C-alpha positions in Angstrom: 0.0 0.0 0.0 1.4 3.4 -1.0 1.2 6.5 1.2 2.9 9.8 1.4 5.5 10.1 4.1 6.6 13.6 3.5 8.1 16.1 1.0 11.6 16.8 0.0 12.9 19.7 2.1 16.6 19.8 1.2 19.2 18.1 -0.9 22.9 17.7 -0.1 26.1 16.6 -1.8 29.6 16.0 -0.4 32.1 16.1 -3.2 35.0 15.2 -1.0 34.5 12.4 1.6 34.4 13.6 5.2 34.6 17.3 4.3 31.7 19.6 4.7 29.5 19.7 1.6 26.9 21.8 -0.1 23.1 22.2 -0.2 21.9 22.1 -3.8 18.7 22.9 -5.6 18.7 19.6 -7.5 20.5 16.3 -7.7 21.1 14.0 -10.6 20.9 10.4 -9.4 22.6 7.3 -10.8 22.7 3.8 -9.4 25.9 4.7 -7.5 24.1 7.6 -5.9 24.1 11.4 -6.5 26.3 12.6 -9.3 29.3 14.4 -7.7 28.8 12.9 -4.3 31.9 11.6 -2.6 33.8 11.4 -5.8 37.1 12.5 -4.1 38.8 11.4 -0.9 42.1 11.6 0.8 44.3 8.6 1.2 46.5 8.5 4.3 50.1 7.9 3.3 51.1 6.0 6.4 48.3 3.4 6.2 47.1 3.5 2.6 43.6 3.9 4.0 40.9 6.4 3.0 40.8 9.4 5.4 37.6 9.7 7.4 36.5 12.3 9.9 35.8 9.4 12.2 39.5 9.4 12.8 40.5 12.9 11.7 37.8 15.3 12.9 39.7 18.2 11.4 38.3 17.2 8.0 35.3 19.2 9.0 37.5 22.3 8.8 37.3 22.0 5.0 34.4 22.5 2.7 34.0 21.1 -0.8 31.7 22.4 -3.6 31.2 21.4 -7.2 31.5 24.0 -9.9 29.4 24.1 -13.0 32.3 22.7 -15.0 32.5 19.7 -12.8 35.7 20.7 -10.9 35.6 20.6 -7.1 36.8 23.6 -5.2 37.9 23.1 -1.6 37.8 26.0 0.9 40.4 25.9 3.7 39.8 27.0 7.3 41.5 30.4 6.7 39.5 31.0 3.5 42.0 29.9 0.9 40.6 27.9 -1.9 42.1 25.3 -4.3 40.7 22.8 -6.7 40.8 19.1 -5.9 42.8 18.3 -9.0 45.4 21.1 -8.5 48.9 19.6 -8.5 49.7 20.9 -5.0 46.3 20.1 -3.5 47.5 17.0 -1.6 50.5 18.9 0.0 48.3 21.9 0.9 45.6 19.8 2.6 48.2 17.6 4.3 49.8 20.6 5.9 46.5 21.8 7.5 45.4 18.3 8.4 48.7 17.5 10.0 48.9 14.2 8.3 50.5 13.2 4.9 47.7 12.3 2.5 47.0 12.4 -1.2 43.7 13.4 -2.8 42.2 10.9 -5.3 39.1 10.3 -7.4 37.1 7.1 -6.8 37.9 4.1 -9.0 34.8 2.2 -10.2 36.3 -1.2 -9.5 38.2 -0.4 -6.3 37.6 -1.9 -2.9 38.7 0.6 -0.3 39.1 0.8 3.4 38.7 3.8 5.6 40.6 4.3 8.9 39.0 4.7 12.3 40.0 4.9 15.9 38.2 2.0 17.6 38.3 3.8 21.0 36.4 6.8 19.8 34.5 5.7 16.7 31.1 5.7 18.6 31.8 8.6 20.9 31.5 7.4 24.5 29.2 4.5 23.6 31.1 1.2 24.2 31.9 -0.6 21.0 30.3 -3.8 22.2 27.0 -2.0 22.7 26.9 -1.1 19.0 28.7 -4.2 17.6 28.4 -7.0 20.1 31.0 -9.2 18.4 33.8 -6.6 19.1 35.3 -4.5 21.8 37.5 -1.4 21.4 40.5 -3.8 21.6 39.3 -6.2 18.9 37.5 -3.9 16.5 39.7 -3.4 13.4 41.1 0.1 12.9 39.3 0.3 9.5 36.1 -0.5 7.8 35.3 -1.5 4.2 33.7 1.1 1.9 31.0 0.3 -0.7 32.5 -1.4 -3.8 33.7 1.0 -6.4 33.0 4.2 -4.3 33.9 6.2 -1.3 30.5 5.7 0.3 30.6 4.1 3.8 27.9 1.6 3.1 25.3 2.7 0.5 24.9 5.2 -2.3 22.0 7.2 -0.8 21.0 8.5 2.7 17.7 9.9 3.8 16.8 11.7 7.0 13.4 12.6 8.4 12.7 16.0 10.0 10.4 14.3 12.6 13.4 12.4 14.0 15.3 15.6 14.5 12.3 17.2 16.2 12.1 14.1 18.5 15.7 14.3 19.4 15.4 18.0 20.2 12.4 17.1 22.4 14.4 14.4 24.2 17.4 16.6 24.7 16.3 20.2 25.3 18.8 22.9 24.5 20.7 20.8 21.8 20.4 21.8 18.2 20.1 18.8 15.9 21.1 20.4 12.6 20.3 18.1 9.7 23.7 18.8 8.1 25.6 17.0 10.9 24.0 13.7 9.8 25.3 14.1 6.2 22.2 12.8 4.5 21.6 13.4 0.8 17.8 14.0 1.1 16.1 15.6 4.0 12.4 14.6 4.2 9.9 17.0 5.8 7.6 14.6 7.7 5.5 17.2 9.3 5.1 18.3 12.9 5.4 14.9 14.6 8.0 14.7 17.4 7.2 11.4 19.1 9.3 8.8 17.4 12.3 7.9 15.2 10.4 8.2 11.9 12.8 6.2 9.8 12.0 3.0 11.8 8.9 2.8 9.7 10.9 2.9 6.4 13.0 -0.2 7.1 13.0 -2.4 4.0 10.5 0.0 2.3 10.5 1.2 -1.3 10.5 5.0 -1.4 9.5 6.9 -4.6 10.7 10.4 -4.9 8.9 12.4 -7.6 8.3 10.4 -10.8 11.8 9.4 -11.7 13.5 8.1 -8.6 12.8 4.8 -6.7 14.8 3.9 -3.7 14.5 0.2 -2.6 15.6 -2.2 0.0 16.1 0.5 2.7 18.1 -0.2 5.8 19.1 1.5 9.0 22.4 3.4 8.9 25.0 2.8 11.5 26.1 6.2 12.7 29.3 7.2 14.5 31.2 9.9 16.2 30.9 12.2 13.1 27.5 13.2 14.3 29.1 14.7 17.4 31.8 16.8 15.8 31.4 20.6 15.5 31.8 22.3 12.2 34.8 24.7 12.7 35.8 27.3 11.8 32.4 28.3 10.4 30.6 27.5 13.7 27.6 26.3 11.8 26.9 24.0 14.7 28.6 23.3 17.9 29.8 19.8 19.0 27.2 17.7 20.7 27.9 16.0 24.0 28.6 12.3 23.6 25.9 11.6 26.1 23.2 12.4 23.6 23.6 8.9 22.3 22.0 7.6 25.4 18.7 8.8 23.9 18.7 5.6 21.9 18.1 2.8 24.4 18.2 -0.6 22.8 19.1 0.8 19.4 22.4 1.0 17.6 23.6 4.6 17.5 22.9 4.6 13.7 19.1 4.2 14.0 18.7 7.9 13.2 18.2 7.5 9.4 18.0 4.9 6.7 20.6 3.8 4.3 19.1 3.3 0.8 20.9 0.3 -0.5 19.7 0.4 -4.1 18.8 3.3 -6.3 16.8 3.1 -9.6 16.9 6.5 -11.3 14.4 5.5 -13.9 11.5 5.1 -11.4 11.2 1.3 -12.1 9.3 0.1 -9.0 10.2 -3.6 -9.2 
C-alpha cells in the first residue's frame, strides 16, 4: 500500500569524503548515488587507508563544492581555496590536516578501506553496545567502503525531519542540525516529534517524484561524526557524547536509513 511520508525539504552533496559539503537545488541520481557525491577522498600515506572524519575530525575544517564545469573547489579554514585536481592540492591539505595524504578520485572497481580509531568511533558509547561481536581492543582500525565508491555503506542516505524534532524534544537545548547527519535527502515529515520516523521505512520502497525509486532501505550505523562541531564556520557546535543515550536498545545509527539500491528510472520492481 502506498502512502505519502513527506516532501523533499533539502538536498545535499559531499564532493570530498568527510569534508563539509553543499546544499543544492537539485541532484542528478545514478545507481551509484548522487552525481558528484563523494567522488574525491584523501588517502593517508602512512596506512594507505581512506581518510575519514571518524579518525580525523579536522576534516570538517574544509568545505568542498562542485562547480558548473564539474571541478571541485575546496575551501580551507583560513578561507584559501584550491581545486581538488590542482597539482599541489595534496600537500596543501596535508599541511593543514597535520597528516600526509593524497587526494584521489574514486575508481569504479576499487575496494577501499577507511581508517577509524576504535576507541572513539562511537563517541563514549562502548563498541560492544553497538557491535556485540567486538570490543575497542578487537575492532579493526578500518572498515570497508562500498564497492567502487567512497561511500561508507550505500549510495543514498535519507533523513526525516520528525526524527530531528524528536531528538530535540528528548534533549532540550541541543540543536540537531540536519547537516551533521550528512544525508543526501532531508524529508519533511510534518510536525510529529514522538518517534524515530525512519524506523517505519525499514525495507521499504520509497518513490521520490516520478523518476527516482529507492528500494531495500536499511538503518544506517552512525558514529562519532554526528558529534563533531563544524569549525571554523561554527555552523553548529559539538554535541555532547551523552546524547547517544537517547537511543536505548538501538544501535547509534538508528537515526536514518541507508538506501541500498537506487533506480533512477523510477522502475518500482
